[in-house]
N, CA, C and O atoms as CSV, one atom per row, in Angstrom:
chain,resi,resn,atom,element,x,y,z
A,1,MET,N,N,-108.725,53.151,-149.387
A,1,MET,CA,C,-108.875,54.509,-147.524
A,1,MET,C,C,-108.422,55.159,-147.193
A,1,MET,O,O,-107.332,55.277,-147.752
A,2,ALA,N,N,-108.555,55.674,-146.629
A,2,ALA,CA,C,-108.031,57.599,-146.807
A,2,ALA,C,C,-107.607,58.152,-145.686
A,2,ALA,O,O,-107.365,59.331,-145.428
A,3,ILE,N,N,-107.497,56.624,-144.655
A,3,ILE,CA,C,-106.561,56.163,-143.343
A,3,ILE,C,C,-104.799,56.307,-143.674
A,3,ILE,O,O,-103.737,56.640,-143.149
A,4,LEU,N,N,-105.330,55.844,-144.805
A,4,LEU,CA,C,-104.092,55.045,-145.086
A,4,LEU,C,C,-102.294,56.106,-145.969
A,4,LEU,O,O,-101.140,55.849,-146.312
A,5,LYS,N,N,-103.105,57.087,-145.919
A,5,LYS,CA,C,-102.295,58.500,-145.659
A,5,LYS,C,C,-101.572,58.768,-144.710
A,5,LYS,O,O,-100.473,59.130,-145.131
A,6,PHE,N,N,-101.660,58.778,-143.130
A,6,PHE,CA,C,-101.653,58.918,-142.482
A,6,PHE,C,C,-100.569,58.319,-142.379
A,6,PHE,O,O,-99.527,58.866,-142.018
A,7,TYR,N,N,-100.703,56.926,-142.734
A,7,TYR,CA,C,-99.040,55.569,-142.089
A,7,TYR,C,C,-98.412,55.347,-143.109
A,7,TYR,O,O,-98.730,55.148,-144.281
A,8,LYS,N,N,-96.760,55.436,-142.138
A,8,LYS,CA,C,-95.766,54.894,-144.129
A,8,LYS,C,C,-95.328,53.238,-143.477
A,8,LYS,O,O,-94.353,53.423,-142.749
A,9,VAL,N,N,-95.561,52.291,-143.484
A,9,VAL,CA,C,-94.455,51.324,-143.899
A,9,VAL,C,C,-93.818,50.312,-145.074
A,9,VAL,O,O,-94.267,49.792,-146.096
A,10,ASP,N,N,-91.890,50.314,-144.031
A,10,ASP,CA,C,-91.194,50.287,-145.014
A,10,ASP,C,C,-91.036,48.692,-145.344
A,10,ASP,O,O,-91.720,47.767,-144.905
A,11,GLU,N,N,-90.102,48.653,-146.108
A,11,GLU,CA,C,-89.827,47.462,-146.023
A,11,GLU,C,C,-89.976,46.098,-145.334
A,11,GLU,O,O,-90.584,45.043,-145.516
A,12,SER,N,N,-89.054,46.683,-144.386
A,12,SER,CA,C,-89.329,45.118,-143.051
A,12,SER,C,C,-90.271,45.386,-142.290
A,12,SER,O,O,-89.940,45.069,-141.147
A,13,GLY,N,N,-92.152,46.170,-142.352
A,13,GLY,CA,C,-92.812,46.079,-142.057
A,13,GLY,C,C,-92.870,46.841,-140.936
A,13,GLY,O,O,-93.597,46.593,-139.974
A,14,LYS,N,N,-91.983,47.939,-141.046
A,14,LYS,CA,C,-92.907,48.731,-139.572
A,14,LYS,C,C,-93.376,49.733,-140.099
A,14,LYS,O,O,-93.028,50.255,-141.158
A,15,ILE,N,N,-94.364,50.112,-139.227
A,15,ILE,CA,C,-95.684,51.419,-139.609
A,15,ILE,C,C,-94.531,52.349,-138.554
A,15,ILE,O,O,-93.753,52.076,-137.640
A,16,THR,N,N,-94.887,53.358,-139.172
A,16,THR,CA,C,-94.906,55.454,-138.524
A,16,THR,C,C,-94.932,56.017,-139.029
A,16,THR,O,O,-94.267,56.393,-139.994
A,17,ARG,N,N,-95.863,56.334,-138.467
A,17,ARG,CA,C,-96.921,57.624,-138.180
A,17,ARG,C,C,-96.327,58.659,-138.760
A,17,ARG,O,O,-95.200,59.041,-138.443
A,18,LEU,N,N,-97.358,59.421,-140.047
A,18,LEU,CA,C,-96.884,60.832,-140.717
A,18,LEU,C,C,-96.842,61.539,-140.055
A,18,LEU,O,O,-95.757,62.090,-139.873
A,19,ARG,N,N,-98.567,62.142,-138.933
A,19,ARG,CA,C,-98.678,62.797,-138.680
A,19,ARG,C,C,-98.307,62.448,-137.020
A,19,ARG,O,O,-97.812,61.448,-136.500
A,20,ARG,N,N,-98.959,64.228,-136.245
A,20,ARG,CA,C,-98.583,64.130,-134.851
A,20,ARG,C,C,-100.116,63.422,-134.528
A,20,ARG,O,O,-100.778,63.434,-135.566
A,21,GLU,N,N,-100.829,62.837,-133.432
A,21,GLU,CA,C,-101.597,62.471,-132.804
A,21,GLU,C,C,-102.494,63.678,-132.203
A,21,GLU,O,O,-102.186,64.807,-132.586
A,22,CYS,N,N,-103.463,63.563,-131.391
A,22,CYS,CA,C,-103.383,64.426,-130.925
A,22,CYS,C,C,-103.584,63.993,-129.501
A,22,CYS,O,O,-104.384,63.078,-129.305
A,23,PRO,N,N,-102.726,64.739,-128.105
A,23,PRO,CA,C,-102.085,64.306,-126.910
A,23,PRO,C,C,-103.155,64.307,-126.116
A,23,PRO,O,O,-103.077,63.610,-125.104
A,24,ASN,N,N,-104.598,65.189,-126.401
A,24,ASN,CA,C,-105.587,65.354,-125.669
A,24,ASN,C,C,-105.858,63.832,-125.289
A,24,ASN,O,O,-105.565,62.847,-125.967
A,25,ALA,N,N,-106.513,63.869,-123.992
A,25,ALA,CA,C,-107.279,63.297,-123.449
A,25,ALA,C,C,-108.454,62.220,-124.141
A,25,ALA,O,O,-108.609,61.047,-124.480
A,26,THR,N,N,-109.049,63.357,-124.084
A,26,THR,CA,C,-110.759,63.394,-124.447
A,26,THR,C,C,-110.437,63.136,-126.266
A,26,THR,O,O,-111.479,63.013,-126.910
A,27,CYS,N,N,-109.512,63.075,-126.850
A,27,CYS,CA,C,-109.568,62.257,-128.276
A,27,CYS,C,C,-108.816,61.055,-128.752
A,27,CYS,O,O,-108.767,60.390,-129.787
A,28,GLY,N,N,-108.201,61.049,-127.471
A,28,GLY,CA,C,-107.096,59.979,-127.953
A,28,GLY,C,C,-106.659,59.460,-129.212
A,28,GLY,O,O,-106.954,60.130,-130.202
A,29,ALA,N,N,-105.858,58.148,-129.413
A,29,ALA,CA,C,-105.862,57.401,-130.470
A,29,ALA,C,C,-105.954,57.913,-131.350
A,29,ALA,O,O,-106.725,58.830,-131.067
A,30,GLY,N,N,-105.476,58.071,-133.181
A,30,GLY,CA,C,-106.102,57.914,-133.618
A,30,GLY,C,C,-106.929,58.911,-134.563
A,30,GLY,O,O,-107.473,58.799,-135.662
A,31,VAL,N,N,-106.731,60.172,-133.408
A,31,VAL,CA,C,-107.069,61.672,-133.696
A,31,VAL,C,C,-106.217,62.446,-134.281
A,31,VAL,O,O,-105.949,63.411,-133.565
A,32,PHE,N,N,-105.283,62.440,-135.986
A,32,PHE,CA,C,-104.715,62.814,-136.198
A,32,PHE,C,C,-104.749,65.224,-135.873
A,32,PHE,O,O,-105.738,65.952,-135.789
A,33,MET,N,N,-103.002,65.663,-135.788
A,33,MET,CA,C,-103.639,66.815,-135.784
A,33,MET,C,C,-103.171,67.575,-137.160
A,33,MET,O,O,-102.093,67.623,-137.751
A,34,ALA,N,N,-104.715,68.258,-137.453
A,34,ALA,CA,C,-103.524,69.436,-138.684
A,34,ALA,C,C,-102.661,69.740,-139.020
A,34,ALA,O,O,-102.276,70.267,-137.976
A,35,TRP,N,N,-101.497,69.969,-140.024
A,35,TRP,CA,C,-100.538,70.525,-139.699
A,35,TRP,C,C,-101.338,72.296,-140.699
A,35,TRP,O,O,-102.246,72.483,-141.509
A,36,HIS,N,N,-100.502,73.022,-140.112
A,36,HIS,CA,C,-100.941,74.448,-141.132
A,36,HIS,C,C,-99.262,74.235,-140.729
A,36,HIS,O,O,-98.414,73.429,-140.346
A,37,GLN,N,N,-99.624,76.159,-141.299
A,37,GLN,CA,C,-98.435,77.073,-141.742
A,37,GLN,C,C,-97.214,77.249,-140.588
A,37,GLN,O,O,-96.101,76.740,-140.458
A,38,ASP,N,N,-97.810,77.997,-140.001
A,38,ASP,CA,C,-97.518,78.487,-138.286
A,38,ASP,C,C,-98.295,77.361,-137.044
A,38,ASP,O,O,-97.758,77.305,-135.938
A,39,ARG,N,N,-99.446,76.582,-137.295
A,39,ARG,CA,C,-99.784,75.332,-135.891
A,39,ARG,C,C,-99.801,74.598,-136.488
A,39,ARG,O,O,-99.702,74.580,-137.715
A,40,GLN,N,N,-99.986,73.477,-135.480
A,40,GLN,CA,C,-101.130,72.387,-135.408
A,40,GLN,C,C,-102.373,72.295,-135.038
A,40,GLN,O,O,-102.813,73.139,-134.257
A,41,TYR,N,N,-102.941,71.579,-135.368
A,41,TYR,CA,C,-104.044,72.276,-134.834
A,41,TYR,C,C,-105.261,71.077,-134.439
A,41,TYR,O,O,-105.736,71.843,-135.278
A,42,CYS,N,N,-105.997,70.269,-134.134
A,42,CYS,CA,C,-106.512,69.310,-133.627
A,42,CYS,C,C,-108.302,69.412,-133.454
A,42,CYS,O,O,-108.994,69.748,-132.493
A,43,GLY,N,N,-108.720,68.879,-135.094
A,43,GLY,CA,C,-110.669,69.449,-135.581
A,43,GLY,C,C,-110.913,69.360,-134.144
A,43,GLY,O,O,-111.036,70.456,-133.597
A,44,LYS,N,N,-111.001,68.473,-133.499
A,44,LYS,CA,C,-112.036,66.965,-132.701
A,44,LYS,C,C,-112.076,68.368,-131.528
A,44,LYS,O,O,-113.195,68.879,-131.578
A,45,CYS,N,N,-111.369,68.919,-130.755
A,45,CYS,CA,C,-111.284,68.936,-129.440
A,45,CYS,C,C,-110.761,71.468,-129.195
A,45,CYS,O,O,-111.032,72.386,-128.421
A,46,HIS,N,N,-110.006,71.245,-130.414
A,46,HIS,CA,C,-109.391,72.311,-131.114
A,46,HIS,C,C,-108.248,72.819,-130.139
A,46,HIS,O,O,-108.291,73.955,-129.668
A,47,LEU,N,N,-106.902,71.651,-129.768
A,47,LEU,CA,C,-106.022,71.657,-129.421
A,47,LEU,C,C,-105.065,72.652,-130.666
A,47,LEU,O,O,-105.098,72.326,-131.853
A,48,THR,N,N,-104.353,73.710,-130.243
A,48,THR,CA,C,-103.740,74.334,-131.011
A,48,THR,C,C,-102.667,74.471,-130.441
A,48,THR,O,O,-102.560,74.691,-129.235
A,49,TYR,N,N,-101.268,74.304,-131.635
A,49,TYR,CA,C,-99.959,74.524,-131.088
A,49,TYR,C,C,-98.829,75.625,-132.226
A,49,TYR,O,O,-98.405,75.315,-133.339
A,50,VAL,N,N,-98.606,76.832,-131.515
A,50,VAL,CA,C,-98.390,77.273,-133.000
A,50,VAL,C,C,-96.789,77.393,-132.211
A,50,VAL,O,O,-96.575,77.138,-131.026
A,51,PHE,N,N,-95.912,77.785,-133.089
A,51,PHE,CA,C,-94.752,78.080,-133.699
A,51,PHE,C,C,-94.046,79.370,-133.887
A,51,PHE,O,O,-94.509,80.396,-134.384
A,52,GLN,N,N,-92.856,79.164,-133.415
A,52,GLN,CA,C,-93.103,80.644,-133.303
A,52,GLN,C,C,-91.609,81.158,-134.679
A,52,GLN,O,O,-90.399,81.103,-134.899
A,53,LYS,N,N,-91.934,81.273,-134.808
A,53,LYS,CA,C,-90.598,82.036,-135.894
A,53,LYS,C,C,-89.683,82.243,-135.215
A,53,LYS,O,O,-90.007,82.494,-134.054
A,54,GLU,N,N,-88.291,82.256,-135.482
A,54,GLU,CA,C,-86.920,82.666,-135.126
A,54,GLU,C,C,-86.851,84.247,-135.939
A,54,GLU,O,O,-87.059,84.571,-137.108
A,55,GLN,N,N,-86.496,84.946,-134.839
A,55,GLN,CA,C,-86.388,86.462,-134.926
A,55,GLN,C,C,-84.921,86.587,-135.163
A,55,GLN,O,O,-84.009,86.131,-134.472
A,56,GLU,N,N,-84.844,87.402,-136.449
A,56,GLU,CA,C,-83.321,87.448,-136.835
A,56,GLU,C,C,-83.225,89.050,-135.480
A,56,GLU,O,O,-84.059,89.826,-135.012
A,57,ALA,N,N,-81.253,88.784,-135.278
A,57,ALA,CA,C,-80.392,89.722,-134.907
A,57,ALA,C,C,-80.211,91.035,-135.736
A,57,ALA,O,O,-79.405,91.890,-135.370
């Protein structure tokens, strides 16, 4: 099952999400955001978070 790669279960049975879920109300729980080198992207609603690189002085 492909969905199992988005979760991790530890020895005590605690479940943790490995990827961020889309916070948009149109997507809801279970829609995960794709990780790219400089951004996170939701394929369903096209919400994008762009990471800014630290500038050197």
